[in-house]
N, C-alpha and C positions, 0 to 999 in steps of 0.2 A: 223847671227846665233851665239848664245851664246857659248863660248868656255867652255867645261866642262872636258877636258882631265886632267888638273891639279887637279881639284876638285875630280875627280874619283880616281886619284892616292892617294891623301891625305886621302879621306874617306875610301879607301879600306884597309888602314893600320889596321891590327888586325882582318880583316874579314877572314872567312874560304875560302878554295879554290873554293867550289861550288858557293858561293855567288859572289866572284870575277869574276868567269867565266860568271855567269848570268848577271852581270853588264856590262861586256865587250860586250856580245851579244846585250844587250839592247842599249848600246851606239852606236854600229855599226848600228843597225836598225834605230836609231834616226838620226844619223849624215850622214849616207849614205843610204837613203831609196831606192836608185836605184843601189846600189852596188858601186864598185870602180875598178880602173885599174891602171897599172903601164905603164908609157911611155917607150920609147926606152932607156932613160937615167936612168930608174929604179925609177923615181919619182912617188910618190903616188898621184892619182887624184880621186875625187869623180865622179861617172858616172852621168851626167846631165839627167834630165827627157827628154823623147822623145818629150814632148810637154808642153808648158806653157799655162795654161788655164786662162780664165777670167770667173769665175763661174757666172752664172745668179743669183743664190741665195747667200745670205751672212750669216755669223755668227756674231752676234753683240758681242761687248766686254762684255756686261752683261751676255749673254748666255755662252760665253767662260769661264768666271769666275765661273759660276755654274758647267760647265763641269769639270773644273780643281778641284773644290772642291769635286765633286763626286769621282774623281780618287784619290785625296789625302786621302779622307776618306777610300777608298778601300784599300789603301796601308799602312795606319798608323799602322795596326796590324802586318805588316811584319818586319822582322829583317833587316831594311835598313833605312838610314837617309832620312826622308821625304823631306828635302830641295832639295835633289838630284832629287827626282821624280818631284818636281816642276820645276827644271831647264830643265829636259827632256821634260816635257809638254810644256814649253815655246819654246823649239826647234821645236816641232811639229807645234805649232802655227805659227812660222816663215815659216815653209814649206807650210802651208795653204796660208799665206799671199803672198808667193812668187809664187803662182799659180801652185803648184805641183799636185793638185787634181781638177778634173772637177766639183765636187759638194760636198756639206757638207756630204752627205751619204758616199761617197767613202772615204773622209778624216777621218770621225769618225770610219768607219768600219776598215780601215787600222790601225788607232791608237789603237783601242780597241784590235785588234788581237795581235799587238806587245806587248802591256802592259799585256794582259791576258796570253800570252805565257810566259812572264817574271815571272808573279806571280806564275805560275804553276811549275817553275823550282827552285825558291829560297827557302831556309829554312824558315819555319814559326815558330812563337813562340808557336806552339801548340794551345791549347784553351785558353791560358793566354793572351787574348787580350780584350780590352774594346769594340771591335766590336762584340764580341761573348757574347750574352745574357746568354748562359749557364754557362759561367765563373762566372757571378755574382751569379747564383744559387749555384755554388760550393763554392765560397767564403762565401756566406751567411750561407750555411749549416755548414761550419767550425766555423764561428762566433757563430752560434746558439748553436752548440755543447758545446762550451766553456761557453757560458752564462748559459746554463741549468745545467752545472756542478758546477757553482759557488754557494756557500751557502751565502745567504744574511743576515741571522740572527746569524751565527756562530754555528748553531746547530750541524753541522757535522765536525767542525774544527778538533776535536781530534779523529775522527773515521777513517780518511783516511791515515794519515802519522804521524810520530813522532811529527811533528809540522804542524797540519792542516792549521793553519793560513797562514804559508808560502806557502803551497800548493795552498790555495785560492788566494794569491797574484800572484802566477805564472799564474793561470787561468785568472785572471783579466788582467795581462800584455799581455798574448797571445791574449785575446779577443780584446784588444786595438790595437795590432799590425795588426790583421786581419781587424779591423774596418778602420784603416788607408789605407790598400790596397783597401777596398771597396770605400772609399772616393776618392782616386786617380782615380779608375775606373769610378766613377760617374762624376768627374770633367772633365776627358778626353772626355767622351761621350757628355757632355754639350759643351765643347770647340769646338768639331768637328761637332756640329749640329745634333747629334744622339738622338733619342727619348729615354726617360726613361720610363720603364714599371711601372705599379702601384706598384709592389713589390719594385722597386728601390726608388720610391718617398716616400714610407712608411717606409723606413729603419730607425731604431732607433739605436743610438750608445750606448755605455756602460753607460755613465753618465745619459742619459735619462731613460734607463731601471733601473738604480740604484734608481732614484727618485721614480719610480713606485713601487719599493719594500720597500721603506721607509714607516714606519707606518704613517698613516694619523693623524695629531694632533687633539686632541679632542677639537673641536670648541664649543661643547655644544650647538648645534643647535637643537631646539625642535619645534614641530608643536604647533599651538595655543592651542590645547586641552591639551597638556602636560604642557604648561606654566601655564594654568589655574589651573591644578592639583597641580603644584608646589606651586603656590601662596596660594591655599587653604590649602596645607599641612603645609605651614609656618605661617598659621594664629595663632593668640594668643590662640585660643581655644585648640590647641594641645600642648602636652608636647614636650620638646626638643627631647626626645628619639623617640617619635612618628613621629616628623618632619623628623628626620634623616632617619628613616626606610622608610617612605613614599616617600621622595625625592629620595632616592637611588633606590627604586623600579621603580619609574616613569622614572628616567634617564635610567635605564637598559632597560625598555620597549621602550624608544625612540631610544636607540642605536640599538635595534633589528629591529625596524621599518626602521631606516635609512639604516642598513645593507641590508635589503631586497630590498630597493629601489636602492641601489648601485649595488649589485651583481646580482640581477635578478634571473631568474629561469633557471636551467640547461635544455637544449633541450632534447626531447625524443631520443631514440636510432636511429631511422630512420632518424630524422632530423640531428643528429650529424654525421651520415654517409655521408649524402649529403654535409654537411659543410666540413668534412675532405676531401672528393673527390675534392672539389673546392679549397683546400689549399695544394695540393701536390707539392713538388719540381719536376721540369721537368726532372732533371737528375736522382734522386734516387727514385722518386715516393713516398717517405716517406712524412708524414704529416708535414707541416711547422707550428710549434706551434705558432709562432709570427703572421702569417697570420690568423690562426684560432682564435687566441686571439682577433685580430682586428675585426673579424666578430662577435665575441661573446661580444665585448666590454670589454674584460678582458686582463690581461697580459698573457705572454706565459706560466708561471707556472700554472696559474688557468686553462688555456685551456688544458694543459697536464693532470692536475689532473681530469678534467671533462672527458677527453678521457678514463683515467684509471677507473674512477668511473662508466662509461657507459659500461665497459667490452670490449672496442674497441682498446686496445693497439696493439694487433696483427694486426687488420684491418688497423690501422693507420700507424704503423711503420715497418711492414713486408709486403712489396708490392708483395711478391710471390703469394699471394692469387689472385692477379689481372691477373696472367699469364694464 
């Protein structure tokens, strides 16, 4: 059996009293599954099992690794060194191999009770764990709030503070800080084999959103009809002034056509309501503008603008109407 007394002493440094006590109880249940006693000389002894079994069924090493992984994943969100949990699990595996349990069901049921009781007694990190999907929603909402307050074109820089640009820089810095928390959250879920939701997979950071807000360079892409019109306008029969006027008009028409193709048509009010309902945060029930934007094929600002234009701001961002 792996000795973990010294490890527990070292790892318990700096832990609060409740956690130390919980670890002591867990260690006792792992190392002395049948209790202990003192002999006449006062020496401590572990109580041996009443019977050593030779189980008919076996647990393969591969299955045990999967079981260990499931427990490690369960406990990574708790305020305890995960390597210690791994050592306690190895101790239980030794108990199984030493014949302490008659069958796999008895072994796994006993182990599950011991570790579940332990999990219920120790302090948790609240909802701030990568095992908690709702924590992602909370982080994303904080990130989105900062993103939506940022001005991308400088139009509000001087409306908010004595130096709106500095204020904008603070918003950007805050957004990047929350983004880093989200990335750590996602990396931990991937590392421990946890699934990512569609919202997690679709997360966009500040730099990617910034690119979406940058004006699209004028590539002067025209359809074939417009190109023919431009060539005709530039023919020798027309004066320079006529050429300039006609070419300018044709280019403007092309830009309008292109804009319609890019931006599409805003959905009607009933359709917008359905889209909003499918894009609500689980925690606040408010509309997730980024998710709505993805469904509309737009960025979050356009999605929000369409919500407001549809007269659905209260419906989208004040979920009291759902109660």
